[in-house]
C-alpha atoms as a printed R data frame, in Angstrom:
    type eleno elety resid chain resno       x       y       z
1   ATOM     1    CA   MET     A     1 176.744 -15.753 228.001
2   ATOM     2    CA   ARG     A     2 175.498 -16.229 231.521
3   ATOM     3    CA   MET     A     3 174.049 -13.147 233.148
4   ATOM     4    CA   SER     A     4 172.795 -14.169 236.594
5   ATOM     5    CA   SER     A     5 176.091 -14.742 238.419
6   ATOM     6    CA   ALA     A     6 179.589 -13.330 238.639
7   ATOM     7    CA   LYS     A     7 180.990 -16.874 238.545
8   ATOM     8    CA   THR     A     8 180.901 -17.112 234.759
9   ATOM     9    CA   SER     A     9 184.354 -17.839 233.396
10  ATOM    10    CA   LEU     A    10 184.218 -21.630 233.513
11  ATOM    11    CA   ALA     A    11 180.670 -21.990 232.213
12  ATOM    12    CA   ASN     A    12 181.198 -19.389 229.515
13  ATOM    13    CA   GLY     A    13 184.346 -21.160 228.419
14  ATOM    14    CA   LEU     A    14 182.415 -24.391 228.134
15  ATOM    15    CA   ALA     A    15 179.572 -22.685 226.310
16  ATOM    16    CA   SER     A    16 181.940 -21.031 223.872
17  ATOM    17    CA   SER     A    17 183.298 -24.405 222.860
18  ATOM    18    CA   PHE     A    18 179.821 -25.081 221.437
19  ATOM    19    CA   ARG     A    19 179.044 -21.640 220.036
20  ATOM    20    CA   HIS     A    20 182.199 -20.287 218.499
21  ATOM    21    CA   THR     A    21 184.468 -23.046 217.216
22  ATOM    22    CA   CYS     A    22 182.851 -24.021 213.911
23  ATOM    23    CA   SER     A    23 183.483 -22.786 210.397
24  ATOM    24    CA   THR     A    24 180.894 -20.504 208.822
25  ATOM    25    CA   SER     A    25 180.442 -22.617 205.703
26  ATOM    26    CA   LEU     A    26 179.087 -25.681 207.501
27  ATOM    27    CA   SER     A    27 179.028 -25.090 211.211
28  ATOM    28    CA   PHE     A    28 177.173 -28.077 212.604
29  ATOM    29    CA   VAL     A    29 176.492 -31.700 211.837
30  ATOM    30    CA   LEU     A    30 173.423 -33.024 213.655
31  ATOM    31    CA   LEU     A    31 172.100 -36.545 213.998
32  ATOM    32    CA   ILE     A    32 168.779 -37.673 215.401
33  ATOM    33    CA   LEU     A    33 168.608 -40.887 217.443
34  ATOM    34    CA   ALA     A    34 164.993 -41.782 218.087
35  ATOM    35    CA   ALA     A    35 163.879 -38.184 218.635
36  ATOM    36    CA   SER     A    36 167.301 -36.898 219.632
37  ATOM    37    CA   VAL     A    37 169.745 -34.507 217.972
38  ATOM    38    CA   LEU     A    38 173.505 -34.886 218.081
39  ATOM    39    CA   TYR     A    39 175.525 -31.754 217.542
40  ATOM    40    CA   GLY     A    40 179.127 -31.436 216.448
41  ATOM    41    CA   CYS     A    41 181.525 -29.224 214.551
42  ATOM    42    CA   ALA     A    42 184.901 -29.562 212.941
43  ATOM    43    CA   SER     A    43 187.072 -28.257 215.743
44  ATOM    44    CA   ASP     A    44 189.841 -29.476 218.020
45  ATOM    45    CA   ASP     A    45 188.614 -27.327 220.900
46  ATOM    46    CA   THR     A    46 187.456 -29.117 224.053
47  ATOM    47    CA   PRO     A    47 185.342 -27.874 226.965
48  ATOM    48    CA   ALA     A    48 187.158 -25.943 229.663
49  ATOM    49    CA   ALA     A    49 188.501 -27.942 232.600
50  ATOM    50    CA   ALA     A    50 186.369 -27.924 235.709
51  ATOM    51    CA   ARG     A    51 187.409 -26.004 238.794
52  ATOM    52    CA   GLN     A    52 188.291 -27.765 242.018
53  ATOM    53    CA   CYS     A    53 185.723 -26.179 244.302
54  ATOM    54    CA   PRO     A    54 182.706 -27.093 246.424
55  ATOM    55    CA   ILE     A    55 179.640 -27.961 244.379
56  ATOM    56    CA   THR     A    56 176.730 -25.621 245.071
57  ATOM    57    CA   VAL     A    57 173.122 -25.600 243.900
58  ATOM    58    CA   GLU     A    58 172.519 -23.076 241.108
59  ATOM    59    CA   ALA     A    59 168.862 -23.840 240.375
60  ATOM    60    CA   GLN     A    60 166.181 -26.479 240.901
61  ATOM    61    CA   LEU     A    61 163.376 -27.031 238.401
62  ATOM    62    CA   PRO     A    62 160.287 -29.221 238.630
63  ATOM    63    CA   ILE     A    63 159.964 -31.816 235.889
64  ATOM    64    CA   ARG     A    64 156.908 -33.778 234.774
65  ATOM    65    CA   GLU     A    65 156.255 -36.835 232.646
66  ATOM    66    CA   VAL     A    66 154.743 -36.365 229.193
67  ATOM    67    CA   GLY     A    67 154.536 -39.247 226.746
68  ATOM    68    CA   ARG     A    68 156.919 -41.465 228.778
69  ATOM    69    CA   ARG     A    69 159.599 -38.744 228.820
70  ATOM    70    CA   PHE     A    70 160.226 -35.771 231.109
71  ATOM    71    CA   VAL     A    71 159.836 -32.067 230.403
72  ATOM    72    CA   THR     A    72 160.390 -28.824 232.313
73  ATOM    73    CA   THR     A    73 159.326 -25.229 231.752
74  ATOM    74    CA   VAL     A    74 161.920 -22.674 230.680
75  ATOM    75    CA   SER     A    75 161.601 -19.129 229.391
76  ATOM    76    CA   ILE     A    76 162.745 -18.286 225.866
77  ATOM    77    CA   ASN     A    77 162.776 -14.557 225.123
78  ATOM    78    CA   GLY     A    78 160.234 -14.116 227.911
79  ATOM    79    CA   HIS     A    79 157.866 -16.867 226.716
80  ATOM    80    CA   PRO     A    80 157.338 -19.908 228.995
81  ATOM    81    CA   MET     A    81 157.972 -23.063 226.968
82  ATOM    82    CA   SER     A    82 157.655 -26.729 227.842
83  ATOM    83    CA   MET     A    83 160.966 -28.363 226.877
84  ATOM    84    CA   LEU     A    84 162.028 -32.002 226.774
85  ATOM    85    CA   ILE     A    85 165.075 -32.845 228.921
86  ATOM    86    CA   ASP     A    86 167.279 -34.635 226.420
87  ATOM    87    CA   THR     A    87 170.740 -35.882 227.357
88  ATOM    88    CA   GLY     A    88 170.923 -37.528 223.927
89  ATOM    89    CA   THR     A    89 170.828 -34.133 222.232
90  ATOM    90    CA   SER     A    90 174.016 -32.137 221.830
91  ATOM    91    CA   MET     A    91 172.163 -29.004 220.761
92  ATOM    92    CA   SER     A    92 168.894 -27.588 222.069
93  ATOM    93    CA   THR     A    93 165.962 -27.567 219.662
94  ATOM    94    CA   LEU     A    94 162.599 -26.005 218.898
95  ATOM    95    CA   THR     A    95 159.738 -27.608 217.041
96  ATOM    96    CA   PRO     A    96 158.763 -25.927 213.755
97  ATOM    97    CA   HIS     A    97 155.556 -24.646 215.381
98  ATOM    98    CA   ALA     A    98 157.427 -23.102 218.328
99  ATOM    99    CA   ALA     A    99 160.025 -21.583 216.031
100 ATOM   100    CA   GLU     A   100 157.313 -19.938 213.952
101 ATOM   101    CA   MET     A   101 155.585 -18.600 217.060
102 ATOM   102    CA   LEU     A   102 158.753 -17.109 218.583
103 ATOM   103    CA   ARG     A   103 159.995 -15.643 215.275
104 ATOM   104    CA   LEU     A   104 163.618 -15.943 216.320
105 ATOM   105    CA   PRO     A   105 166.286 -14.379 214.083
106 ATOM   106    CA   TYR     A   106 168.551 -16.678 212.088
107 ATOM   107    CA   ASP     A   107 172.327 -16.783 212.123
108 ATOM   108    CA   GLN     A   108 173.122 -16.331 208.442
109 ATOM   109    CA   LYS     A   109 176.662 -17.655 208.940
110 ATOM   110    CA   ARG     A   110 175.760 -21.012 210.453
111 ATOM   111    CA   ILE     A   111 174.041 -23.891 208.706
112 ATOM   112    CA   GLY     A   112 172.835 -27.080 210.363
113 ATOM   113    CA   ILE     A   113 172.292 -30.507 208.834
114 ATOM   114    CA   VAL     A   114 169.972 -32.935 210.596
115 ATOM   115    CA   ASN     A   115 170.940 -36.499 209.808
116 ATOM   116    CA   GLY     A   116 169.862 -39.715 211.441
117 ATOM   117    CA   ILE     A   117 167.567 -42.678 211.698
118 ATOM   118    CA   GLY     A   118 164.916 -42.477 209.022
119 ATOM   119    CA   GLY     A   119 166.644 -39.997 206.739
120 ATOM   120    CA   ARG     A   120 168.196 -36.573 206.377
121 ATOM   121    CA   LEU     A   121 166.515 -33.187 206.628
122 ATOM   122    CA   GLU     A   122 167.330 -30.209 204.455
123 ATOM   123    CA   PRO     A   123 170.159 -27.908 205.684
124 ATOM   124    CA   GLN     A   124 168.912 -24.988 207.760
125 ATOM   125    CA   HIS     A   125 170.228 -21.792 209.305
126 ATOM   126    CA   LEU     A   126 170.401 -21.865 213.096
127 ATOM   127    CA   MET     A   127 168.137 -19.664 215.195
128 ATOM   128    CA   ILE     A   128 169.317 -17.359 217.988
129 ATOM   129    CA   ALA     A   129 167.417 -16.965 221.260
130 ATOM   130    CA   SER     A   130 168.476 -13.722 222.903
131 ATOM   131    CA   LEU     A   131 167.679 -15.054 226.404
132 ATOM   132    CA   ILE     A   132 166.968 -18.522 227.819
133 ATOM   133    CA   GLN     A   133 166.106 -18.788 231.512
134 ATOM   134    CA   LEU     A   134 166.478 -22.072 233.410
135 ATOM   135    CA   GLY     A   135 164.918 -21.253 236.745
136 ATOM   136    CA   THR     A   136 167.180 -18.530 238.160
137 ATOM   137    CA   GLN     A   137 169.865 -19.129 235.524
138 ATOM   138    CA   ASN     A   138 170.015 -16.844 232.485
139 ATOM   139    CA   TRP     A   139 171.886 -17.466 229.231
140 ATOM   140    CA   ALA     A   140 172.131 -15.071 226.303
141 ATOM   141    CA   ASP     A   141 172.477 -15.665 222.556
142 ATOM   142    CA   VAL     A   142 171.789 -19.410 222.514
143 ATOM   143    CA   HIS     A   143 171.721 -21.161 219.140
144 ATOM   144    CA   LEU     A   144 168.822 -23.531 218.435
145 ATOM   145    CA   VAL     A   145 167.942 -25.865 215.605
146 ATOM   146    CA   THR     A   146 164.487 -26.824 214.338
147 ATOM   147    CA   ALA     A   147 163.546 -30.468 214.855
148 ATOM   148    CA   ASN     A   148 160.530 -32.524 215.890
149 ATOM   149    CA   VAL     A   149 161.084 -33.968 219.372
150 ATOM   150    CA   PHE     A   150 157.773 -35.871 219.350
151 ATOM   151    CA   GLY     A   151 156.607 -38.074 216.504
152 ATOM   152    CA   PRO     A   152 153.414 -37.713 214.461
153 ATOM   153    CA   ASP     A   153 151.530 -40.128 216.717
154 ATOM   154    CA   ASP     A   154 152.346 -38.156 219.890
155 ATOM   155    CA   LEU     A   155 149.107 -36.190 220.270
156 ATOM   156    CA   ASP     A   156 149.455 -35.173 223.902
157 ATOM   157    CA   PRO     A   157 148.407 -31.500 224.204
158 ATOM   158    CA   ASP     A   158 151.266 -31.068 226.701
159 ATOM   159    CA   ALA     A   159 153.846 -32.182 224.122
160 ATOM   160    CA   PRO     A   160 157.001 -30.046 224.452
161 ATOM   161    CA   SER     A   161 157.954 -27.138 222.226
162 ATOM   162    CA   GLY     A   162 161.569 -28.277 221.947
163 ATOM   163    CA   SER     A   163 164.386 -29.877 223.891
164 ATOM   164    CA   ILE     A   164 167.140 -28.848 226.291
165 ATOM   165    CA   GLY     A   165 170.327 -30.475 225.086
166 ATOM   166    CA   ALA     A   166 173.904 -30.864 226.259
167 ATOM   167    CA   ASP     A   167 174.855 -27.381 225.050
168 ATOM   168    CA   LEU     A   168 172.890 -26.067 228.070
169 ATOM   169    CA   LEU     A   169 172.990 -29.036 230.447
170 ATOM   170    CA   SER     A   170 176.784 -29.374 230.294
171 ATOM   171    CA   ARG     A   171 177.236 -25.889 231.737
172 ATOM   172    CA   TYR     A   172 176.377 -27.527 235.054
173 ATOM   173    CA   ASN     A   173 176.607 -30.761 236.966
174 ATOM   174    CA   VAL     A   174 173.064 -32.135 236.833
175 ATOM   175    CA   MET     A   175 170.987 -34.358 239.103
176 ATOM   176    CA   LEU     A   176 167.841 -35.814 237.540
177 ATOM   177    CA   ASP     A   177 165.507 -37.172 240.208
178 ATOM   178    CA   PHE     A   178 162.845 -38.858 238.110
179 ATOM   179    CA   PRO     A   179 160.940 -40.515 241.002
180 ATOM   180    CA   ASN     A   180 160.551 -37.144 242.780
181 ATOM   181    CA   GLN     A   181 160.265 -35.151 239.537
182 ATOM   182    CA   THR     A   182 163.013 -32.561 240.055
183 ATOM   183    CA   MET     A   183 166.087 -31.463 238.115
184 ATOM   184    CA   THR     A   184 168.846 -29.773 240.116
185 ATOM   185    CA   LEU     A   185 171.609 -27.767 238.443
186 ATOM   186    CA   TYR     A   186 174.899 -27.588 240.341
187 ATOM   187    CA   SER     A   187 178.023 -25.512 239.763
188 ATOM   188    CA   LEU     A   188 180.435 -27.092 237.300
189 ATOM   189    CA   CYS     A   189 183.073 -28.002 239.873
190 ATOM   190    CA   ASP     A   190 185.361 -30.995 240.230
191 ATOM   191    CA   GLY     A   191 184.182 -32.015 243.688
192 ATOM   192    CA   PRO     A   192 182.068 -34.684 245.475
193 ATOM   193    CA   PHE     A   193 178.733 -34.959 243.723
194 ATOM   194    CA   ALA     A   194 176.856 -38.276 243.901
195 ATOM   195    CA   PRO     A   195 176.158 -39.760 247.351
196 ATOM   196    CA   ALA     A   196 178.556 -42.374 248.638
197 ATOM   197    CA   THR     A   197 175.765 -44.419 250.255
198 ATOM   198    CA   GLY     A   198 172.802 -46.336 248.915
199 ATOM   199    CA   VAL     A   199 172.501 -48.437 245.771
200 ATOM   200    CA   VAL     A   200 174.570 -46.166 243.549
201 ATOM   201    CA   GLN     A   201 177.188 -47.039 240.966
202 ATOM   202    CA   THR     A   202 179.372 -44.538 239.123
203 ATOM   203    CA   LEU     A   203 180.398 -45.050 235.498
204 ATOM   204    CA   GLU     A   204 183.120 -43.217 233.605
205 ATOM   205    CA   LEU     A   205 182.049 -41.844 230.239
206 ATOM   206    CA   GLU     A   206 183.718 -43.204 227.136
207 ATOM   207    CA   GLN     A   207 185.901 -41.047 224.943
208 ATOM   208    CA   PRO     A   208 183.733 -40.177 221.911
209 ATOM   209    CA   SER     A   209 184.484 -41.751 218.546
210 ATOM   210    CA   THR     A   210 183.430 -38.588 216.685
211 ATOM   211    CA   ASN     A   211 183.212 -34.853 217.453
212 ATOM   212    CA   SER     A   212 179.426 -35.013 217.244
213 ATOM   213    CA   LEU     A   213 179.355 -37.316 220.295
214 ATOM   214    CA   ARG     A   214 181.811 -35.440 222.496
215 ATOM   215    CA   ALA     A   215 179.235 -33.811 224.819
216 ATOM   216    CA   LEU     A   216 177.022 -36.882 225.150
217 ATOM   217    CA   LEU     A   217 176.815 -39.572 227.817
218 ATOM   218    CA   MET     A   218 178.405 -42.605 226.175
219 ATOM   219    CA   ILE     A   219 179.055 -45.600 228.438
220 ATOM   220    CA   PRO     A   220 180.256 -49.164 227.821
221 ATOM   221    CA   VAL     A   221 177.547 -51.837 227.961
222 ATOM   222    CA   ARG     A   222 177.654 -55.558 227.193
223 ATOM   223    CA   LEU     A   223 174.879 -57.348 225.313
224 ATOM   224    CA   ASN     A   224 175.180 -61.100 225.847
225 ATOM   225    CA   GLY     A   225 178.767 -60.387 226.936
226 ATOM   226    CA   HIS     A   226 179.604 -58.446 223.757
227 ATOM   227    CA   PRO     A   227 180.847 -54.831 224.283
228 ATOM   228    CA   VAL     A   228 178.753 -52.055 222.728
229 ATOM   229    CA   HIS     A   229 178.726 -48.245 222.945
230 ATOM   230    CA   ALA     A   230 175.540 -47.024 224.658
231 ATOM   231    CA   LEU     A   231 174.134 -43.506 224.900
232 ATOM   232    CA   ILE     A   232 172.222 -42.495 228.046
233 ATOM   233    CA   ASP     A   233 169.321 -40.782 226.313
234 ATOM   234    CA   THR     A   234 166.536 -39.176 228.368
235 ATOM   235    CA   GLY     A   235 164.995 -38.059 225.063
236 ATOM   236    CA   SER     A   236 164.184 -41.639 224.090
237 ATOM   237    CA   SER     A   237 161.216 -43.351 225.735
238 ATOM   238    CA   ARG     A   238 162.511 -46.823 224.867
239 ATOM   239    CA   THR     A   239 165.807 -48.644 225.176
240 ATOM   240    CA   SER     A   240 166.955 -49.779 221.753
241 ATOM   241    CA   ALA     A   241 169.945 -51.261 219.972
242 ATOM   242    CA   THR     A   242 171.080 -51.290 216.378
243 ATOM   243    CA   ARG     A   243 170.745 -54.390 214.261
244 ATOM   244    CA   ASP     A   244 174.526 -54.537 213.829
245 ATOM   245    CA   ALA     A   245 175.029 -54.519 217.606
246 ATOM   246    CA   ALA     A   246 172.455 -57.266 218.070
247 ATOM   247    CA   ILE     A   247 174.021 -59.511 215.441
248 ATOM   248    CA   SER     A   248 177.506 -58.872 216.865
249 ATOM   249    CA   SER     A   249 176.192 -60.028 220.248
250 ATOM   250    CA   GLY     A   250 175.177 -63.383 218.796
251 ATOM   251    CA   VAL     A   251 171.588 -62.736 217.689
252 ATOM   252    CA   ASP     A   252 170.709 -64.612 214.497
253 ATOM   253    CA   GLY     A   253 169.473 -62.217 211.803
254 ATOM   254    CA   ALA     A   254 166.866 -64.628 210.470
255 ATOM   255    CA   THR     A   255 165.525 -65.256 213.972
256 ATOM   256    CA   LEU     A   256 165.354 -61.503 214.627
257 ATOM   257    CA   GLU     A   257 163.149 -61.035 211.566
258 ATOM   258    CA   GLN     A   258 160.622 -63.456 213.032
259 ATOM   259    CA   GLU     A   259 160.382 -61.653 216.383
260 ATOM   260    CA   ARG     A   260 157.634 -59.249 217.290
261 ATOM   261    CA   ALA     A   261 157.709 -56.043 215.213
262 ATOM   262    CA   ALA     A   262 157.772 -52.563 216.792
263 ATOM   263    CA   THR     A   263 158.683 -49.029 215.746
264 ATOM   264    CA   ILE     A   264 160.683 -46.058 217.008
265 ATOM   265    CA   GLY     A   265 160.636 -42.385 216.012
266 ATOM   266    CA   GLY     A   266 163.132 -41.281 213.364
267 ATOM   267    CA   ALA     A   267 164.785 -38.141 212.069
268 ATOM   268    CA   LYS     A   268 161.952 -37.051 209.792
269 ATOM   269    CA   GLY     A   269 159.209 -37.614 212.356
270 ATOM   270    CA   VAL     A   270 158.409 -40.938 210.665
271 ATOM   271    CA   ARG     A   271 158.462 -44.340 212.322
272 ATOM   272    CA   VAL     A   272 161.500 -46.609 211.933
273 ATOM   273    CA   ASN     A   273 160.848 -50.344 212.003
274 ATOM   274    CA   GLY     A   274 162.435 -52.834 214.361
275 ATOM   275    CA   HIS     A   275 161.901 -56.023 216.333
276 ATOM   276    CA   VAL     A   276 161.847 -56.728 220.062
277 ATOM   277    CA   HIS     A   277 164.553 -59.167 221.138
278 ATOM   278    CA   VAL     A   278 165.083 -60.527 224.653
279 ATOM   279    CA   PHE     A   279 168.833 -60.548 225.313
280 ATOM   280    CA   GLU     A   280 170.203 -63.206 227.649
281 ATOM   281    CA   THR     A   281 172.146 -60.617 229.657
282 ATOM   282    CA   ILE     A   282 172.631 -56.857 229.631
283 ATOM   283    CA   GLN     A   283 175.590 -55.670 231.695
284 ATOM   284    CA   ILE     A   284 175.826 -52.022 232.771
285 ATOM   285    CA   GLY     A   285 178.781 -51.335 235.004
286 ATOM   286    CA   SER     A   286 178.853 -53.939 237.797
287 ATOM   287    CA   ALA     A   287 175.174 -54.861 237.416
288 ATOM   288    CA   THR     A   288 173.941 -57.621 235.111
289 ATOM   289    CA   TYR     A   289 170.288 -57.825 234.064
290 ATOM   290    CA   PRO     A   290 168.980 -61.147 232.719
291 ATOM   291    CA   ARG     A   291 166.334 -61.519 230.049
292 ATOM   292    CA   GLY     A   292 166.127 -57.877 228.954
293 ATOM   293    CA   PRO     A   293 163.742 -57.035 226.067
294 ATOM   294    CA   VAL     A   294 165.244 -54.384 223.770
295 ATOM   295    CA   LEU     A   295 163.884 -52.848 220.575
296 ATOM   296    CA   VAL     A   296 166.355 -53.669 217.794
297 ATOM   297    CA   GLN     A   297 166.266 -51.005 215.098
298 ATOM   298    CA   ASP     A   298 166.565 -51.941 211.443
299 ATOM   299    CA   ALA     A   299 168.617 -48.747 210.979
300 ATOM   300    CA   SER     A   300 172.078 -47.924 212.367
301 ATOM   301    CA   THR     A   301 173.985 -44.799 213.397
302 ATOM   302    CA   PRO     A   302 177.802 -44.478 213.410
303 ATOM   303    CA   GLY     A   303 179.344 -44.466 216.872
304 ATOM   304    CA   VAL     A   304 176.175 -45.421 218.793
305 ATOM   305    CA   ASP     A   305 175.176 -49.061 219.219
306 ATOM   306    CA   MET     A   306 172.485 -48.657 221.850
307 ATOM   307    CA   LEU     A   307 170.211 -46.085 223.498
308 ATOM   308    CA   LEU     A   308 169.430 -46.406 227.213
309 ATOM   309    CA   GLY     A   309 166.019 -44.763 227.324
310 ATOM   310    CA   MET     A   310 163.485 -43.748 229.939
311 ATOM   311    CA   ASP     A   311 162.236 -47.298 230.478
312 ATOM   312    CA   PHE     A   312 165.643 -47.837 232.119
313 ATOM   313    CA   LEU     A   313 165.982 -44.403 233.761
314 ATOM   314    CA   LYS     A   314 162.489 -43.575 235.012
315 ATOM   315    CA   SER     A   315 162.823 -45.357 238.373
316 ATOM   316    CA   ARG     A   316 166.206 -43.812 239.159
317 ATOM   317    CA   LYS     A   317 168.062 -40.776 240.326
318 ATOM   318    CA   VAL     A   318 170.850 -39.897 237.886
319 ATOM   319    CA   TRP     A   319 173.863 -37.730 238.739
320 ATOM   320    CA   ILE     A   320 175.661 -36.364 235.672
321 ATOM   321    CA   SER     A   321 179.069 -34.824 236.356
322 ATOM   322    CA   TYR     A   322 180.066 -33.035 233.187
323 ATOM   323    CA   ALA     A   323 183.060 -31.770 235.207
324 ATOM   324    CA   THR     A   324 184.534 -35.229 235.823
325 ATOM   325    CA   ARG     A   325 182.861 -37.047 232.894
326 ATOM   326    CA   THR     A   326 181.062 -39.551 235.096
327 ATOM   327    CA   VAL     A   327 177.459 -40.689 235.521
328 ATOM   328    CA   SER     A   328 176.116 -42.154 238.762
329 ATOM   329    CA   LEU     A   329 172.944 -44.245 238.802
330 ATOM   330    CA   GLU     A   330 170.698 -45.062 241.720
331 ATOM   331    CA   GLY     A   331 168.752 -48.292 241.349
332 ATOM   332    CA   ARG     A   332 165.487 -49.463 242.832
333 ATOM   333    CA   THR     A   333 163.990 -52.908 243.109
334 ATOM   334    CA   ALA     A   334 160.941 -53.461 240.907
335 ATOM   335    CA   PRO     A   335 158.512 -56.204 239.837
336 ATOM   336    CA   ARG     A   336 159.462 -58.912 237.391
337 ATOM   337    CA   ILE     A   337 159.448 -57.871 233.737
338 ATOM   338    CA   SER     A   338 156.343 -58.652 231.727
339 ATOM   339    CA   VAL     A   339 155.887 -58.064 228.005
340 ATOM   340    CA   SER     A   340 152.777 -56.555 226.437
341 ATOM   341    CA   ARG     A   341 151.024 -57.780 223.311
342 ATOM   342    CA   ASP     A   342 153.057 -55.405 221.145
343 ATOM   343    CA   GLY     A   343 156.256 -56.933 222.483
344 ATOM   344    CA   LEU     A   344 157.276 -54.006 224.700
345 ATOM   345    CA   PRO     A   345 157.858 -54.251 228.457
346 ATOM   346    CA   THR     A   346 154.892 -53.258 230.612
347 ATOM   347    CA   ARG     A   347 156.938 -52.941 233.814
348 ATOM   348    CA   LYS     A   348 160.308 -51.340 234.542
349 ATOM   349    CA   LEU     A   349 162.812 -52.742 232.066
350 ATOM   350    CA   PHE     A   350 165.937 -52.815 234.244
351 ATOM   351    CA   THR     A   351 166.603 -52.496 237.965
352 ATOM   352    CA   LEU     A   352 169.807 -52.369 239.949
353 ATOM   353    CA   PRO     A   353 169.692 -55.212 242.485
354 ATOM   354    CA   ALA     A   354 170.385 -54.475 246.155
355 ATOM   355    CA   ALA     A   355 173.800 -56.057 245.576
356 ATOM   356    CA   PRO     A   356 174.892 -56.060 241.895
357 ATOM   357    CA   SER     A   357 175.188 -59.539 240.487
358 ATOM   358    CA   PRO     A   358 178.607 -60.724 239.258
359 ATOM   359    CA   SER     A   359 179.748 -59.233 235.978
360 ATOM   360    CA   ALA     A   360 178.854 -61.076 232.803
361 ATOM   361    CA   THR     A   361 181.666 -63.057 231.268
362 ATOM   362    CA   SER     A   362 183.085 -61.501 228.102
363 ATOM   363    CA   ARG     A   363 183.020 -63.531 224.962
């Protein structure tokens, strides 16, 4: 429950849809995409409808780049913790080391299963943080799951102690200003949010194919004109697509095997193999990007064909309206793409042009 404001009914209603709607025998199903966790439960409940009211600033937090992703500092039970900002995670997490240090109590009635790219982890009881503070915003009795948000080769001493997922982010409308390194939390109101000027396009979120995806930012994208379901994932440093999505978009499987190999983090903290393919076109909303290199994973995950990672998002401001289920993206011009020796882009992967190019033709 939120403790810092009298305006709690809407946010608490939304929060309760995550905390109290699952059975006690198997409360959550979690999937990891790259280093992301998807949270869901067998329930027909949906988040509370947003109020029609002016949007006001609730809190503003500085963010900083660590290992090609962005983190912020929050307080968990009075302890400052560096946490990854992860829109691809439906439930907030702690690393095993952080969980051991905090010694949080476990909810004996709720069991989580972590399932995803690279394998499945053993079922675990969920932890309970008595108080999480996001700037001036306080939330009580927040459930967390243990998962590695950085892989074994991420040795940065500033590596985060966990991740802030959609269970906390979706209690607000959120603006992520990556160029200026700030995250602003706004009241969850159905009102004007993203600016009407500048190079900004607004995308409506897709209806999720499964309960585990219902709080995540799924948008339609076209690879070589073929429609795919893409997740806007600030927890992933790289944009990637599944092998099935690549083949459906016209990529020859045998040719893909001959392309430059690369890896991405998986569910068990191990590396998952893939190959870097340059798609002819990648269409996101009204903007079409030619010759986009994307890491094609050898693995696949139901309901998600593609991850739009920080190589796409880093140069942008992103407005996430959980109230209206829309995402607005600001684009910036950038240098031409170049590819490093390991097959990964060395410059910004995608940019919104000053005037979006005509939409790609479906096929």
